[in-house]
C-alpha positions in Angstrom: 14.1 5.7 17.6 11.7 8.5 16.9 9.8 9.8 13.9 8.7 13.3 13.0 5.8 13.6 15.5 6.5 15.2 18.9 4.1 14.0 21.7 4.4 17.4 23.3 2.6 18.8 20.3 -0.1 16.2 20.2 -2.8 18.8 20.5 -1.6 20.5 17.4 -2.2 17.4 15.2 -5.7 16.9 13.8 -8.3 14.3 15.0 -8.8 12.7 11.6 -8.6 9.8 9.3 -5.3 9.3 7.5 -4.9 7.1 4.5 -1.9 5.8 2.5 -1.1 3.1 0.0 1.6 0.5 -0.5 2.6 -1.4 -3.6 1.7 1.1 -6.3 5.1 0.5 -8.1 5.3 -3.3 -7.6 5.2 -5.6 -10.6 2.9 -8.1 -8.9 0.4 -8.4 -6.1 -2.3 -6.0 -5.0 -2.0 -2.4 -4.0 -3.0 -2.2 -0.4 -4.5 0.8 1.3 -5.0 1.5 5.0 -7.1 4.1 6.7 -6.5 4.9 10.4 -8.4 7.2 12.8 -7.3 8.4 16.2 -7.1 11.4 18.5 -3.4 12.2 18.8 -3.9 13.4 22.4 -5.3 10.0 23.3 -2.6 7.9 21.6 0.2 6.5 23.8 3.0 9.1 23.7 5.7 6.5 22.9 3.6 5.2 19.9 3.0 8.7 18.5 6.7 9.5 18.7 7.6 6.4 16.6 5.0 6.9 13.8 6.8 7.5 10.5 6.9 6.6 6.8 6.9 2.8 6.6 10.0 2.9 4.3 12.0 4.4 7.1 11.1 1.8 9.7 12.8 -1.6 9.9 10.5 -4.6 9.3 10.6 -6.0 12.8 9.8 -2.6 14.4 7.2 -2.0 11.7 5.3 -5.2 12.6 5.2 -4.2 16.3 4.0 -0.7 15.5 1.3 -2.0 13.2 0.0 -4.3 15.9 -0.1 -1.5 18.4 -1.9 0.8 16.0 -4.5 -1.9 15.4 -5.0 -2.2 19.2 -5.3 1.5 20.0 -6.8 3.1 16.8 -9.6 2.5 14.4 -8.3 0.8 11.2 -9.7 -0.2 7.9 -7.8 -1.9 5.1 -8.7 -2.3 1.4 -6.9 -3.6 -1.6 -7.0 -3.7 -5.5 -5.9 -6.9 -7.1 -3.4 -7.2 -10.0 -6.4 -8.0 -12.3 -8.2 -4.9 -11.2 -5.0 -2.8 -11.7 -4.7 -4.2 -15.3 -8.3 -3.5 -16.0 -8.7 0.1 -14.8 -5.2 1.3 -14.2 -3.1 1.7 -11.1 -4.2 5.3 -10.3 -7.9 4.5 -10.5 -7.5 1.3 -8.7 -5.6 2.9 -5.8 -8.1 5.8 -5.5 -11.0 3.3 -5.5 -9.4 1.3 -2.7 -8.8 4.5 -0.7 -12.4 5.5 -1.1 -13.6 2.1 0.2 -11.2 2.3 3.2 -12.0 5.9 4.2 -15.8 5.5 3.6 -15.9 2.3 5.7 -14.0 3.8 8.5 -16.0 7.1 8.5 -19.2 5.1 8.8 -17.7 3.2 11.7 -16.6 6.3 13.5 -20.0 8.0 12.7 -18.8 11.5 13.6 -20.7 14.4 11.9 -17.5 16.3 10.9 -15.0 13.6 10.1 -11.9 14.9 8.2 -9.7 12.7 6.1 -6.2 13.2 4.8 -4.5 11.1 2.0 -0.8 11.0 1.2 0.0 12.4 -2.2 -1.7 14.6 -4.8 -5.0 12.9 -5.5 -8.3 13.0 -3.5 -10.4 9.8 -4.0 -13.5 10.7 -5.9 -17.0 10.0 -4.5 -16.3 10.6 -0.8 -18.9 11.9 1.5 -16.1 12.7 4.0 -14.2 16.0 3.7 -10.8 15.0 2.3 -7.5 16.7 1.6 -4.4 15.4 -0.2 -1.1 16.1 1.5 2.3 15.8 -0.2 4.7 14.0 2.1 1.8 13.5 4.4 3.5 10.7 6.3 5.8 13.3 7.8 3.0 15.8 8.5 -0.1 13.9 9.6 0.4 11.2 12.2 -2.6 9.2 11.0 -1.1 9.0 7.5 2.1 7.7 8.9 0.2 5.1 10.9 -1.7 4.0 7.8 1.5 3.6 5.9 2.9 1.3 8.6 -0.4 -0.8 8.6 -0.6 -1.0 4.8 3.0 -2.0 4.4 2.8 -4.7 7.1 -0.4 -6.2 5.6 1.0 -6.2 2.1 4.4 -7.7 3.1 2.6 -10.5 5.0 0.5 -11.3 1.9 3.5 -11.3 -0.4 5.3 -13.7 2.0 2.4 -16.0 1.8 2.3 -15.8 -2.0 6.0 -16.3 -2.1 5.6 -19.8 -0.5 3.6 -20.8 -3.6 6.0 -19.1 -6.1 9.4 -19.4 -4.5 11.4 -18.6 -7.7 10.5 -14.9 -7.5 11.7 -14.2 -3.9 8.6 -12.2 -3.0 9.4 -12.7 0.7 12.5 -10.5 0.1 11.4 -8.1 -2.7 7.6 -7.8 -2.0 7.0 -8.0 -5.7 9.1 -5.0 -6.7 11.3 -5.0 -9.8 14.6 -6.1 -8.1 17.3 -8.0 -10.0 16.3 -11.4 -8.6 12.7 -10.8 -9.4 13.4 -9.7 -13.0 15.7 -12.6 -13.4 13.0 -15.0 -12.3 10.5 -13.3 -14.7 12.9 -13.9 -17.6 13.5 -17.5 -16.6 10.0 -18.6 -15.5 7.6 -16.1 -17.0 4.8 -14.2 -15.2 2.3 -15.7 -12.8 -1.3 -14.8 -12.5 -0.3 -12.4 -9.7 1.8 -10.3 -12.0 0.4 -7.0 -13.4 0.4 -7.7 -17.1 0.0 -4.0 -17.9 3.2 -3.0 -16.2 6.1 -2.5 -18.6 8.6 -5.2 -17.5 5.9 -7.8 -17.5 4.3 -6.5 -20.7 7.6 -6.4 -22.5 8.3 -10.0 -21.4 4.9 -11.1 -22.7 5.5 -9.5 -26.0 8.8 -11.1 -26.2 7.3 -14.5 -25.5 4.6 -13.9 -28.2 7.3 -13.0 -30.7 9.2 -16.2 -30.0 6.0 -18.3 -30.4 5.2 -16.5 -33.7 8.7 -17.2 -35.0 8.6 -20.8 -34.0 5.2 -21.3 -35.6 6.4 -19.6 -38.8 9.5 -21.9 -38.9 7.3 -25.0 -38.3 5.0 -23.9 -41.2 
């Protein structure tokens, strides 16, 4: 299997920090961000050739690639909890986590002219590091693809751990996204403290429960 990056063109790719997020559209759990720095010319050729958007890589292979990235590159991970997401919004929470990951990694690298690239449309505010947003960056910047793999692996592991405490929701299978089994469990058992109360399916369910309580109290009165 190979991704969009050709090792023979390693010198054409930037020496930079790449940053991506995972979990932005989930109904529960944190959004997880990874920042990764490496020189593409110094990365093992077989690893460079397999970097890709995490959604395109099967879970077992993704785990192996994330471990190799952590061993051969500089990596920093940050996250925003469901409570933070509810308080300040998913966009602001994601950008704040990106800022923490990029800033921490830039300080660790301590290069005068560190360049960063983030996947998507938004550049995190407040960065001292030069940063550029790149649409579909995980197919254009190898460090962004690497960060996608690391972030996805970290978040999936966390959701599997949380799934052991809340088995009804099948988080080990759906990673907290709005799948049919997750929505069915929400309807049957209600939200947990890990759910994002501001996200529509959870918010609608909460409103529905409040309406039922109000109706029951009215009848009792």
